[in-house]
N, C-alpha and C positions, 0 to 999 in steps of 0.2 A: 674752766678752772684757771685761777690765777695763783701764782706762787711768788713770794718775796722772801729773800734771805735777809735776815737782820741780825744784829749783834746787840746784846744788852749792854748799853753804854753808861747807865747810871751805876755808880760805885756800890750802892746798896743791893743791887740785883733786883729781882722781882720779889717783893714782899707784899704785904696786904694792900698798901695804897696803889702801887702799880697794877696789881692784879685786879683791883676794883676798877681802875681806869680801862684796863683791857676789856673787862666784862661790859662796862658801860658803853664803850665804843662798839663792841661786837653786837650789842643789843640794838643799835641804831640801824642795823641792816637785816635784810631778809635772808641773805645767803648764809650757808653753813660756813663757820670760820674755825679753823684748827691751828694749833701751834704744834710744831714737831721739833723734838730734841732727840738727836740720835735716832733710835728706832721707836721712840715713844711719841705717839700722836694723840693730842688731847683736844677736847672741845673748849674753845676760848670763851664760852659763856658760863663757866663754873670756876668761881674763885678758889674753892678748895682743890680742885684738880690742877689749876694753874700753879698753885703753891707747891704741889708735889713734884713739879718739874725740877725744882732746885736750880733755877736759872740764876746764876751769880754773874758778877761783872765779867764782861767779855764772852759770855756764853753765846755761841751761834744758835739761832733758831730759824725755823722756816715757817712762814705764814702761808696757809693754804686756804683759799676761799672757793666756794662752789655755789652758784646760784645766779639769780637775775641781776643782782647788783654787785657781783663778785669783784669787778675791777675797783669800784669805789671803796668797797670794804677792805680790799688788800691795801689800797693807797692810804686809807685812814689808819689802819693798823700799823703800817710801816712808818707813817709820820709820827705816831705815838712813840715808837721805839727811837726814832731819830731825835725826838725832842727830849730824850732821856727822862720821859714821864714827868717833864716840867720840874725836875728836881734840882738841876744845876744851872 
């Protein structure tokens, strides 16, 4: 299991476009990928569920990956958040 703590850095938060980017990135890997906000842990392969997180600007999230390519998956997901979803 790999864990990365990230913060939503783009001012618009996670809306449809960033959620799509998260799902697209998650689907490149075989590992299970989860996003956790407070006590809510969700599958990072579902746009609708990602949107229910209500992750706004500066929301802290935890990325959790489990599987054969978990490190690569965690690194790619963290890089997506670090890039501000290529918004800014």
